C-alpha positions as CSV (number, residue, x, y, z in Angstrom):
1,M,-23.0,-6.0,-23.0
2,N,-23.3,-9.8,-22.8
3,R,-22.4,-11.8,-19.8
4,E,-19.3,-13.3,-21.5
5,G,-17.9,-9.9,-22.2
6,G,-18.4,-8.8,-18.6
7,A,-16.9,-12.0,-17.2
8,S,-13.9,-11.7,-19.6
9,R,-13.3,-8.1,-18.4
10,R,-13.5,-9.1,-14.8
11,V,-11.0,-11.9,-15.4
12,R,-8.6,-9.5,-17.1
13,A,-9.0,-7.0,-14.3
14,V,-8.2,-9.6,-11.6
15,L,-5.2,-10.8,-13.6
16,T,-4.0,-7.3,-14.1
17,I,-4.3,-6.6,-10.4
18,R,-2.4,-9.7,-9.5
19,I,0.3,-9.0,-12.0
20,V,0.7,-5.4,-10.7
21,C,0.8,-6.5,-7.1
22,A,3.4,-9.2,-7.9
23,A,5.5,-6.7,-9.8
24,L,5.4,-4.2,-6.9
25,V,6.5,-7.0,-4.5
26,A,9.2,-8.1,-6.8
27,V,10.5,-4.5,-7.2
28,A,10.4,-4.0,-3.4
29,L,12.3,-7.2,-2.8
30,A,14.9,-6.4,-5.5
31,A,15.3,-2.9,-4.1
32,C,15.9,-4.2,-0.6
33,A,18.8,-6.3,-2.0
34,V,20.6,-3.2,-3.4
35,P,21.5,-0.8,-0.6
36,V,21.2,2.3,-2.8
37,L,17.6,1.3,-3.8
38,A,16.5,-0.1,-0.4
39,V,12.9,0.6,0.5
40,D,12.7,3.0,3.4
41,G,9.0,2.4,4.2
42,I,6.0,0.3,3.4
43,A,2.3,1.4,3.7
44,I,-1.2,0.0,3.4
45,E,-4.0,2.4,2.6
46,A,-7.8,2.2,2.4
47,G,-9.8,4.8,0.6
48,K,-13.5,5.7,0.2
49,A,-15.3,7.7,-2.5
50,T,-19.0,7.7,-3.5
51,R,-19.9,4.0,-4.0
52,T,-16.1,3.3,-4.6
53,D,-13.6,1.6,-2.3
54,T,-9.8,1.5,-2.8
55,L,-7.1,-0.6,-1.2
56,R,-3.4,0.0,-2.0
57,I,0.1,-1.0,-0.9
58,A,3.0,1.3,-1.3
59,A,6.7,1.5,-1.0
60,Q,8.6,4.7,0.0
61,W,12.1,6.0,-0.7
62,Q,13.0,9.0,1.5
63,W,15.0,12.0,0.0
64,P,18.2,12.9,1.8
65,Q,17.5,16.7,1.2
66,R,16.0,19.0,3.7
67,W,14.7,22.4,2.6
68,L,13.5,25.4,4.5
69,Q,15.0,24.0,7.7
70,G,13.7,25.8,10.7
71,G,14.5,25.4,14.4
72,N,12.5,22.2,14.8
73,W,11.1,21.4,11.4
74,H,12.0,21.1,7.7
75,L,10.5,20.4,4.3
76,G,11.5,16.9,3.1
77,G,9.9,14.2,1.2
78,F,9.9,10.8,-0.5
79,W,9.1,8.9,-3.6
80,E,6.0,6.7,-3.3
81,L,5.3,3.7,-5.6
82,N,1.9,2.1,-5.1
83,A,-0.3,-0.6,-6.5
84,G,-3.9,-1.1,-5.7
85,Q,-7.5,-2.0,-6.6
86,W,-10.6,0.1,-7.0
87,E,-14.0,-1.5,-6.5
88,R,-17.3,0.2,-7.2
89,E,-20.9,-0.8,-6.7
90,S,-22.6,-0.2,-10.1
91,R,-26.0,-1.6,-9.3
92,P,-27.3,-3.2,-6.1
93,G,-25.4,-6.5,-5.7
94,E,-23.1,-5.8,-8.7
95,R,-19.5,-4.7,-8.2
96,S,-16.8,-3.9,-10.7
97,R,-13.0,-3.6,-10.2
98,L,-9.9,-2.2,-11.8
99,G,-6.2,-2.2,-10.9
100,E,-3.9,0.8,-10.5
101,I,-0.2,1.5,-10.2
102,G,1.2,5.0,-9.5
103,I,4.3,7.0,-8.6
104,T,4.2,10.2,-6.7
105,P,6.8,12.6,-5.3
106,V,5.5,13.5,-1.8
107,F,6.6,16.7,0.0
108,R,6.3,16.7,3.8
109,I,6.6,19.5,6.4
110,Q,7.8,17.5,9.4
111,A,9.8,17.7,12.6
112,N,13.6,17.4,12.4
113,D,13.6,14.2,14.5
114,L,10.8,12.8,12.1
115,R,8.4,12.4,15.0
116,G,5.1,14.2,15.7
117,F,2.6,15.8,13.4
118,Y,3.2,16.5,9.7
119,L,1.5,18.0,6.7
120,E,2.1,16.6,3.2
121,G,1.2,17.0,-0.5
122,G,2.0,15.4,-3.8
123,I,1.1,15.2,-7.5
124,G,1.8,11.9,-9.2
125,A,0.9,9.7,-12.2
126,H,-1.4,6.7,-12.1
127,L,-2.1,4.0,-14.7
128,L,-5.5,2.2,-14.5
129,S,-6.1,-1.3,-15.9
130,A,-9.4,-0.1,-17.5
131,T,-11.1,3.2,-18.5
132,A,-14.4,2.3,-16.9
133,L,-15.4,1.3,-13.4
134,G,-18.9,0.1,-13.4
135,N,-21.0,3.0,-14.8
136,K,-18.2,5.5,-14.1
137,R,-16.2,6.3,-17.3
138,F,-12.7,7.7,-17.4
139,G,-11.4,9.3,-20.7
140,T,-7.9,7.7,-20.3
141,A,-6.2,5.0,-18.4
142,F,-3.6,7.6,-17.4
143,Q,-4.7,9.7,-14.4
144,F,-3.1,12.4,-12.4
145,G,-3.4,12.0,-8.6
146,D,-2.9,15.0,-6.3
147,H,-3.3,14.8,-2.5
148,L,-3.1,16.8,0.7
149,G,-2.6,14.9,3.9
150,L,-1.8,15.1,7.6
151,G,-0.6,12.6,10.1
152,Y,1.4,11.6,13.1
153,R,4.7,9.8,13.2
154,F,5.7,8.1,16.5
155,G,7.7,5.3,18.1
156,A,11.4,4.5,18.3
157,R,13.0,6.3,15.3
158,G,9.6,7.5,14.3
159,A,9.0,4.1,12.7
160,F,5.2,4.2,12.9
161,D,3.1,6.6,10.8
162,V,-0.7,7.1,10.8
163,G,-2.2,9.5,8.4
164,Y,-5.2,10.8,6.4
165,R,-5.2,11.9,2.8
166,Y,-7.7,13.6,0.6
167,Q,-6.8,12.7,-3.0
168,H,-8.3,13.7,-6.4
169,L,-7.7,11.6,-9.4
170,S,-8.5,12.8,-13.0
171,N,-7.0,13.0,-16.5
172,A,-6.8,16.8,-16.4
173,D,-9.0,17.0,-19.5
174,I,-6.6,15.1,-21.7
175,R,-9.6,13.4,-23.1
176,R,-13.3,13.3,-22.4
177,P,-15.0,12.1,-20.3
178,N,-12.9,13.4,-17.4
179,N,-14.9,11.8,-14.5
180,G,-12.5,12.2,-11.6
181,L,-12.6,10.5,-8.3
182,D,-12.3,12.2,-4.9
183,L,-11.0,9.8,-2.2
184,H,-10.7,10.0,1.6
185,Q,-7.9,7.7,2.6
186,V,-6.5,6.3,5.9
187,R,-2.9,5.1,5.8
188,L,-0.7,3.0,8.1
189,L,3.0,3.2,7.3
190,Y,6.1,1.6,8.8
191,W,9.5,3.2,8.2
192,F,12.5,0.8,8.2
193,R,15.0,3.6,8.7
């Protein structure tokens, strides 16, 4: 690979990331203007895998349904739309990046007053801006992302949310290679309602 090709790919990746982030911000702002589509929460998330770092922003829309309601808890959930960037150290001093957008239905076992500890899980769809990240190759730009997480929600109305997620992303053998990515993520979330 020549330097021009590598530089061109980096420019495309940076532009894709900026476009994706701008699109997510535009969607979030438009959704806030329409009460039915109003964003219920916004999160920032940092993740770590072997030689790979991720950073995402996400918007959440809570579901009105409550299933398996117990005395003090229930199963609920939300839709999550995220956009982010992955960065990997390929060789010492050389880093590569790609952009990502994703949508995931997240199920959460939580207290009825939405405060305290919770457990969650979800399986969603992610679209990558490239099928390679440094020396790591993905068979497709489309990836499935499943996660398990736990956290704590606190403050007035349960507005603040701190959590941990373990997430696995791969293309589920749609096409080879299927070099997945296992992430450890820390999330900070603010719920508007």
